[in-house]
N, C-alpha and C positions, 0 to 999 in steps of 0.2 A: 315100379316101372322098370326093373331092373333090364331089362331087353333093347331099349334104348339108351344104355350107359357106353361109353365108348364110340366108336366111329362108324357113322353115316354117313354113306354120299351120295351125294346129290347127281344123279345119272345125266347124260346127257341124253339127246336122242340123235344116232348117227344117220346121216343121209348119202345115200351113194350119189353117183355124178347125174345121175337124173332131178334130181333133189328130190329122189322119193325117200319113205324111210327104207332105213336099211336092216331090217329084219335078221339077218343073218350075223352084222356088224353086233345087232344088238343083244344078241344071245353070247355070241362071245364075250362081250363084255360083263354082262351079267356074271359069267362062269370067272373072269378074272376076279371078279369083286368076292367071289365067293372063297375062291381057293389059296386067296390073298390074305386072310383073317380079316375084313371089315365085319360090323358087328347088327349092320343093317343100312338097309337100300331106302333112299326118297325117290319118291315116282313122281313127274310132272312140277317138279319144281319151277326157276328161273332158269336154271341150268340147262336145264332138257327144252330152250327154248318153245314152251308151250305157249307162248301167245301168238306164234306164227304156224300151231298145226289144226289142221280143222278137228272136227268133234270126231272123223272115222280113222282118225292117223290117234287120237287119243286113246281110241278104244283098245289098236291095236298096237300101240307102243304099252298100253298096260298086259290086255292078253301074253301077249310073247314074254313080259317080263317076269310073270306070274308063273306062266309054262316053263319059264326057264331055270326061275328060281325051287321050284319046286318045295314049299315049305322050306326050305332051311334058312334062310333068312326073314328076319323081320320087315313088312313093308310100311312103308309112310306113305299115303298120297297125298300131295300137293292140292289141296281146295279151297280158294281163297276170294278174295275183290272187295272191290269198294262200293256194291251196290248189296245191302247187308240182305234185303229179300230174296235177291237172284241167288246169293251165296247158299241161304237157307234149302231155295228151290231146288238147287244144284245136289246138294247133300240129301235130300230125300230121293231124287229119281237116280243119284248115282251107284253102279252095283258096286258095292263098297266088300264083297267077298274076297276074304286072299289077305286086306290091308287091317293093320291092325293098329293104326291111327291117321287122323289127319295132320297136316303141315299148313295152318289158314295164316298168311300173311297181313301183317295190318293193313286196314285199308289207304289204300294210293290216293294221290292224285286231288281227292277232296280233302287231303289235310283237315281231316277231324281235330275237334278238343279231346282233351283226355277223357272227358266224361263221353262222348261219341264212341271213343277208340273200347271204352269200359263198355257200354251198350251196345257196341257192336258185336263183341266178342259174347255177351253175356246170351243175345239171342240166338246164337249158333251153337253155345254148350246145349242149350236149352232142345234145338231140334238134332244135334248129333248123336247118333247110337256108337260110335267110336270113341275115345281118347282123343281131345287135343292138345298139338302143340302148337304155342304163339309164335308167330315170328317175326321180329323187329328188325327191320330192314332198311332206314332212317334213307341213306342213298338213294334208294329206288322209290321211297313212298314220298318222300317228302315232308313227312312226320316222324318222332320220336316216340313209341311206347314206352313212357318213365316208369322207373323203379317202383312208384308209388300205385301206378296203373294194374303194373304186372300183379304187384302183392294182393292187390284187391280182387282180383280174378284169380290167382293160387289159392286165395283164404274164402273165395265165395262157390267157385263152381269145382266139385269132385272130380269131373272128365276134364276139366283142363290139366295136364298133367305138367306141360312145360313148356319152356320159349327159347326159340331158337333166337340168340341175343346175336347182330350182327350191327349194332352203331359202330365197333372198332376202337369203343371206351370202355379201356379195361376197369376204371375207378365205376363206371355204370355198372359194370357187369359184377365187379365186387358186393356192389350195395346189391343187388337183385338177389344174390348167392346169399347176401348176410339174411335179407326181411323176408323172404319166402319160407313156408315150410319145408322142414329138413326133406320129406320125399318127394318136392318138386325140382324138374329135372331143369337147370341153368345150362344150356346147349349151346358152344362156339360156336356160332356162324362167321366167323373169322378166321382163318387158317391159319395167319400168323398169330394172333394172341392165344389159340386153343390149350397150347399148354401150360402158359401161365394162368388162364382161366381156370384148368382142370386143377392144377396142386394148391390153387385158393378156394377150392370147392366144387367146382363147375363139373358135368354129368358126361362132358367129353366134347362131340364136334359133330356137327353135320358138312360135309366137308367137299370141296372140289378140289383140291389138290390131291387126295386120299387116293382118289380115281383113276389118277395115272400112277401113283405110289402106296400102291395100299399095303402092301406089307408093310413097308418102311413108316407109312403114317400112321396105320391102327400100332403098330409095336410099339411108337411114341407114344401116344394116347395113352396104352394101358401100362408103360411103366409110369406115365404120370399118376396114374388113378391107383398105381402100386406104391406111389409114393417113393420110387428108385429114380431122386430128381437128377443125380449125376448122367446115368444111361440116358433119361428122356430130353435132358439138354443137349449132349453131343449128338443124339437123332436131330433134333428140332436146329442147331446148327448146320449143319447136312442140310436142312432141308430149307433154309431159309429163303437162299437166294433164289430156288426153283419156286418158290412161293412168290414173290416178287414179278417174276418172269412171266408166269403164268397169267396174270390180273394186269400186265404191264398194259394192253391192247383190248382189255374188257374180256367179259366171261361170256362164253366158254371158247373166245377163241384161243386163247392160250392151250386149254385141257385136251381140245381137238388136235391141235398142232402135238403135242406129248401124245396121246394115243395114236395119232399117226403114223409119229417115231417107232411107235410099240408097233406097228403094223395091227393095229387091231381095228381101227376104221378108215374110210374115207375121211380126208379132212374137208367136208364141207358143211357150209351154215347159210340159214336162210335170212335173207333181207329183211329189216335194215342191218343187219350183224353182217361181218365180212371176215374173209380170214385172216391169220396172222401174218405180218408181214414174211418177206426170206430172211430179214436181219434177226426177225425176234425166234422165228423156227429156228435159226442157224445158234443164236446161242441158246435155246431151249435144247438142242440136241449135243449142245456139250455139255450139259448141265446131265441131262439123261446120260450118256456116256461115263461124266465123273462120277455119277452118283452107283454106278453098276460097277 
């Protein structure tokens, strides 16, 4: 699945000052990614504040992104949950036209066993008409999908094609890369260790940072995939402080502040999330100006 090699961007949902979906800003954002070299877009992930969107708003966001993308980049749809039967029902009724894969998060809050996680994705695999990328993010779900479970799923189900690995553990990531089939994609879900994962055999990244800095971040990942290590490392060192800053007060507060600084969106979030503090926004402004 070479269309998912490189840099994927987890799109935010821009809101206007009335706290409604800002369609014009969303169109600008999609074009900004396309023009600056990212490889694919992830729609309705955590970064999109999808938990606070109504069904109608989700449909609007998906429609606008597909219209603006015009088939230029592959699209991945976030579609997961902690109720297996409901996820399957959602897959069956979802209009998947225009999407190339599903990104499905490991069940959150319930804290299932490894066998429970395996059976959850086994059931989803059998129901999905699209390839599936697993999503392991223990900091949000409360449970860690271990390399053995990922490897079982990779070997047992042809339409489970990859994992977004966001445990922030380079050793765990290396174990996955070592043990999964050669054509299975281990994708970093952690911007700070995306390059090290690529250099040890990973397939790229689904990034938050790249949304604000698509040219620089996607170039770094391409250099890493091409084993141009010194050039890639030089870019990594330039971007590191920014990665720390955008996550300092949570996601997507930091990246929305960056996108406002770049005059792409209004800096609006929905409760319970709040804007970056003036101190963080000032530090991000300094970083943006220095990088440019």
